[in-house]
MIDOSE-1310 file (N, C-alpha, C; in nm, 2 decimals, decimal comma, always signed):
residues 88
mphd	+7,04/+11,87/+9,63/+7,08/+11,99/+9,70/+7,22/+11,99/+9,74; +7,30/+12,09/+9,70/+7,45/+12,09/+9,73/+7,47/+12,11/+9,88; +7,58/+12,05/+9,92/+7,62/+12,06/+10,06/+7,71/+12,18/+10,08; +7,72/+12,22/+10,21/+7,81/+12,34/+10,24/+7,95/+12,29/+10,25
vgqd	+8,03/+12,32/+10,14/+8,17/+12,27/+10,13/+8,25/+12,34/+10,24; +8,21/+12,45/+10,30/+8,29/+12,51/+10,40/+8,29/+12,43/+10,53; +8,21/+12,33/+10,54/+8,20/+12,24/+10,66/+8,27/+12,11/+10,63; +8,34/+12,10/+10,52/+8,40/+11,97/+10,48/+8,54/+11,95/+10,55
qlal	+8,57/+11,83/+10,58/+8,70/+11,79/+10,64/+8,75/+11,68/+10,54; +8,88/+11,67/+10,53/+8,95/+11,57/+10,46/+9,03/+11,48/+10,56; +9,00/+11,35/+10,56/+9,07/+11,26/+10,65/+9,15/+11,16/+10,57; +9,27/+11,14/+10,61/+9,35/+11,03/+10,56/+9,36/+10,92/+10,67
irie	+9,31/+10,81/+10,64/+9,30/+10,70/+10,74/+9,39/+10,59/+10,70; +9,49/+10,55/+10,79/+9,58/+10,44/+10,76/+9,51/+10,31/+10,81; +9,52/+10,21/+10,72/+9,44/+10,09/+10,75/+9,53/+9,97/+10,72; +9,53/+9,88/+10,82/+9,60/+9,75/+10,80/+9,50/+9,64/+10,77
gmhc	+9,55/+9,54/+10,69/+9,47/+9,43/+10,66/+9,42/+9,42/+10,51; +9,44/+9,53/+10,44/+9,40/+9,53/+10,30/+9,51/+9,45/+10,21; +9,46/+9,36/+10,13/+9,55/+9,28/+10,05/+9,52/+9,29/+9,90; +9,41/+9,34/+9,86/+9,37/+9,34/+9,72/+9,26/+9,45/+9,69
hrce	+9,22/+9,45/+9,56/+9,12/+9,55/+9,52/+8,98/+9,52/+9,59; +8,96/+9,39/+9,62/+8,83/+9,36/+9,69/+8,83/+9,43/+9,83; +8,94/+9,43/+9,89/+8,95/+9,49/+10,02/+8,92/+9,64/+10,01; +8,98/+9,71/+9,91/+8,95/+9,85/+9,88/+8,81/+9,87/+9,86
qsiq	+8,74/+9,79/+9,78/+8,60/+9,80/+9,74/+8,51/+9,79/+9,87; +8,55/+9,69/+9,95/+8,47/+9,66/+10,07/+8,47/+9,78/+10,16; +8,59/+9,84/+10,19/+8,60/+9,96/+10,27/+8,54/+10,08/+10,21; +8,56/+10,10/+10,08/+8,50/+10,21/+10,01/+8,35/+10,21/+10,02
ksle	+8,29/+10,10/+9,99/+8,14/+10,09/+10,00/+8,09/+10,11/+10,14; +8,16/+10,06/+10,24/+8,12/+10,08/+10,38/+8,12/+10,23/+10,41; +8,23/+10,29/+10,38/+8,24/+10,44/+10,41/+8,15/+10,52/+10,33; +8,12/+10,49/+10,21/+8,02/+10,57/+10,13/+7,88/+10,57/+10,18
kvpg	+7,85/+10,47/+10,26/+7,71/+10,46/+10,32/+7,69/+10,55/+10,44; +7,80/+10,60/+10,50/+7,79/+10,68/+10,62/+7,73/+10,82/+10,58; +7,62/+10,86/+10,65/+7,57/+10,99/+10,62/+7,67/+11,10/+10,65; +7,68/+11,19/+10,56/+7,78/+11,30/+10,58/+7,91/+11,28/+10,50
vhev	+7,93/+11,16/+10,45/+8,05/+11,13/+10,37/+8,02/+11,17/+10,23; +8,11/+11,25/+10,17/+8,08/+11,29/+10,03/+8,17/+11,22/+9,93; +8,29/+11,19/+9,96/+8,38/+11,12/+9,87/+8,47/+11,03/+9,94; +8,50/+10,91/+9,88/+8,60/+10,82/+9,94/+8,69/+10,76/+9,83
evdf	+8,81/+10,75/+9,86/+8,91/+10,68/+9,78/+8,99/+10,59/+9,87; +9,00/+10,47/+9,83/+9,08/+10,37/+9,91/+9,19/+10,31/+9,82; +9,31/+10,29/+9,88/+9,42/+10,24/+9,80/+9,49/+10,13/+9,89; +9,48/+10,00/+9,85/+9,54/+9,90/+9,93/+9,69/+9,91/+9,92
nsgq	+9,75/+9,95/+9,81/+9,90/+9,97/+9,80/+9,96/+10,06/+9,90; +9,89/+10,17/+9,93/+9,94/+10,26/+10,03/+9,88/+10,24/+10,17; +9,78/+10,15/+10,17/+9,71/+10,12/+10,30/+9,64/+10,24/+10,36; +9,58/+10,32/+10,27/+9,51/+10,44/+10,31/+9,37/+10,46/+10,25
asvl	+9,29/+10,53/+10,32/+9,16/+10,58/+10,26/+9,16/+10,73/+10,28; +9,12/+10,80/+10,18/+9,09/+10,95/+10,18/+8,94/+10,97/+10,18; +8,90/+11,04/+10,28/+8,75/+11,06/+10,30/+8,72/+11,21/+10,31; +8,64/+11,25/+10,23/+8,59/+11,39/+10,24/+8,45/+11,38/+10,30
fhkg	+8,43/+11,45/+10,42/+8,31/+11,44/+10,49/+8,27/+11,57/+10,56; +8,14/+11,58/+10,59/+8,09/+11,70/+10,66/+8,12/+11,69/+10,81; +8,20/+11,78/+10,86/+8,25/+11,77/+11,00/+8,14/+11,78/+11,10; +8,03/+11,83/+11,07/+7,92/+11,83/+11,17/+7,83/+11,71/+11,17
avtl	+7,85/+11,62/+11,07/+7,76/+11,51/+11,05/+7,83/+11,37/+11,09; +7,96/+11,37/+11,09/+8,03/+11,24/+11,12/+8,17/+11,28/+11,18; +8,21/+11,18/+11,27/+8,34/+11,20/+11,33/+8,44/+11,10/+11,28; +8,57/+11,13/+11,31/+8,67/+11,03/+11,28/+8,65/+10,90/+11,35
gqla	+8,60/+10,91/+11,47/+8,58/+10,78/+11,54/+8,47/+10,70/+11,47; +8,37/+10,76/+11,42/+8,27/+10,69/+11,35/+8,32/+10,63/+11,22; +8,41/+10,70/+11,15/+8,47/+10,64/+11,03/+8,56/+10,52/+11,07; +8,64/+10,54/+11,18/+8,72/+10,43/+11,22/+8,64/+10,30/+11,26
dvvs	+8,52/+10,33/+11,32/+8,43/+10,22/+11,36/+8,38/+10,14/+11,23; +8,35/+10,22/+11,13/+8,30/+10,16/+11,00/+8,41/+10,07/+10,94; +8,53/+10,12/+10,94/+8,65/+10,04/+10,89/+8,66/+9,91/+10,97; +8,66/+9,93/+11,10/+8,68/+9,81/+11,19/+8,56/+9,71/+11,17
tagy	+8,44/+9,76/+11,16/+8,33/+9,67/+11,13/+8,34/+9,59/+11,00; +8,41/+9,66/+10,90/+8,43/+9,59/+10,78/+8,54/+9,48/+10,78; +8,61/+9,48/+10,90/+8,71/+9,37/+10,92/+8,85/+9,42/+10,91; +8,88/+9,55/+10,91/+9,01/+9,60/+10,90/+9,05/+9,68/+11,02
rvtg	+9,18/+9,71/+11,03/+9,23/+9,78/+11,15/+9,28/+9,92/+11,11; +9,23/+10,02/+11,18/+9,27/+10,16/+11,16/+9,40/+10,18/+11,25; +9,51/+10,22/+11,19/+9,63/+10,24/+11,26/+9,67/+10,38/+11,28; +9,59/+10,47/+11,23/+9,61/+10,62/+11,25/+9,54/+10,70/+11,14
fsqr	+9,54/+10,83/+11,17/+9,47/+10,92/+11,07/+9,52/+11,06/+11,09; +9,49/+11,14/+10,99/+9,52/+11,28/+11,00/+9,40/+11,35/+10,93; +9,37/+11,47/+10,97/+9,26/+11,54/+10,91/+9,29/+11,69/+10,90; +9,22/+11,75/+10,81/+9,23/+11,90/+10,79/+9,11/+11,95/+10,72
daep	+9,08/+12,08/+10,72/+8,97/+12,13/+10,65/+9,00/+12,12/+10,50; +8,90/+12,08/+10,43/+8,92/+12,07/+10,28/+8,92/+12,21/+10,22; +9,00/+12,23/+10,12/+9,01/+12,35/+10,04/+8,89/+12,36/+9,95; +8,83/+12,47/+9,92/+8,72/+12,48/+9,82/+8,76/+12,42/+9,69
gehc	+8,67/+12,33/+9,64/+8,70/+12,26/+9,52/+8,79/+12,14/+9,53; +8,84/+12,11/+9,65/+8,93/+12,00/+9,66/+8,84/+11,87/+9,67; +8,89/+11,77/+9,61/+8,83/+11,64/+9,61/+8,94/+11,53/+9,64; +8,89/+11,42/+9,69/+8,98/+11,31/+9,72/+9,06/+11,27/+9,60
């Protein structure tokens, strides 16, 4: 069943502590398990994660908690409504 893309938000989360592709994968897998998260891309070179999520199902605080639980530190974030057809 397709989700309502009109309710999607795009968050860019700045993360400290990533040193390699394993770090990327660990954070990505953790974020992908969050109900309401549709897409995740993590890049250790830039120290960022891009997360497309349903704004009624999950909050930025919950996403930050998931990253922290995975053993990394969130240093900031920005968010905006996702444009129709936009993907991470």
